[in-house]
C-alpha positions as CSV (number, residue, x, y, z in Angstrom):
1,M,-0.5,-2.1,17.7
2,C,-3.2,-3.5,15.7
3,F,-6.3,-1.4,14.3
4,V,-9.9,-3.1,13.1
5,Y,-11.6,-0.1,11.4
6,I,-15.1,0.7,9.4
7,L,-14.6,2.7,6.4
8,K,-17.6,5.2,4.6
9,C,-17.6,4.4,1.1
10,A,-18.7,7.3,-1.4
11,D,-22.0,4.7,-2.1
12,G,-22.7,5.1,1.7
13,S,-21.6,1.6,2.2
14,L,-19.8,0.4,5.0
15,Y,-16.4,-1.9,4.6
16,T,-14.6,-3.1,8.0
17,G,-10.6,-4.5,7.8
18,W,-7.9,-4.8,10.1
19,T,-4.9,-3.3,9.8
20,N,-1.0,-3.0,11.5
21,D,-1.0,1.5,9.6
22,L,-4.0,2.3,10.1
23,E,-3.0,5.3,8.0
24,K,-1.0,3.9,5.5
25,R,-3.6,1.4,4.8
26,T,-6.5,3.9,4.9
27,D,-4.4,5.8,2.0
28,M,-4.2,2.3,0.2
29,H,-8.2,2.0,-0.2
30,N,-8.3,5.4,-1.2
31,T,-5.6,5.5,-3.8
32,G,-7.3,2.0,-5.5
33,N,-4.6,-0.2,-3.2
34,G,-6.9,-1.9,-1.0
35,A,-9.8,-3.9,-1.2
36,K,-11.3,-5.1,-4.0
37,Y,-14.6,-4.2,-2.6
38,T,-13.3,0.0,-1.9
39,R,-11.9,0.1,-5.4
40,G,-15.4,0.9,-7.0
41,R,-17.0,2.5,-4.2
42,L,-14.2,5.7,-3.5
43,P,-13.3,7.6,-2.1
44,V,-13.1,6.6,1.8
45,E,-13.8,7.5,5.4
46,L,-12.3,6.1,8.2
47,V,-15.1,7.1,10.4
48,Y,-14.3,4.2,13.0
49,F,-11.2,2.5,15.2
50,E,-10.3,0.4,17.6
51,T,-6.9,-0.6,19.3
52,Y,-5.6,-3.9,19.9
53,E,-2.5,-5.6,21.4
54,T,-2.5,-8.6,18.7
55,R,-3.4,-9.5,15.3
56,E,-5.5,-12.5,16.8
57,E,-7.0,-10.0,18.7
58,A,-7.8,-7.5,15.9
59,M,-8.9,-10.3,13.4
60,S,-11.4,-11.6,16.3
61,R,-13.2,-8.4,16.1
62,E,-12.8,-7.9,13.0
63,S,-14.6,-10.6,12.3
64,Q,-17.5,-10.0,14.8
65,I,-18.1,-6.6,13.3
66,K,-18.7,-7.8,9.8
67,R,-21.1,-10.2,11.2
68,S,-22.5,-7.6,13.0
69,S,-25.9,-5.3,11.5
70,R,-25.5,-1.6,9.7
71,N,-27.4,-0.9,12.0
72,R,-25.1,-2.0,14.6
73,K,-21.9,-1.0,13.0
74,I,-24.1,2.7,12.6
75,E,-24.5,2.5,16.6
76,L,-20.7,1.7,17.4
77,I,-19.4,4.6,15.1
78,K,-22.0,7.2,16.7
79,K,-20.6,6.0,20.3
80,S,-17.0,7.6,19.1
81,S,-18.3,10.7,18.1
82,V,-18.4,10.3,14.4
83,N,-21.5,10.9,12.1
84,V,-22.1,8.4,9.4
């Protein structure tokens, strides 16, 4: 099982990534061992995720979300009942 996720950073920005262990990856971001982008924007909060069977599906969806506008990402988050 793979996940595509969106984090809300302390500065209000959004970060999109993929992982096969959502809890572990979120913890890594919050300890400064995640992506370089999130290290200077701690803490981060998991605000959205989707589940996929394969790594390839997750990576494709991650790329699609990353190309989306901030407003589109916020729409995704709102549809999942989490407020940004």
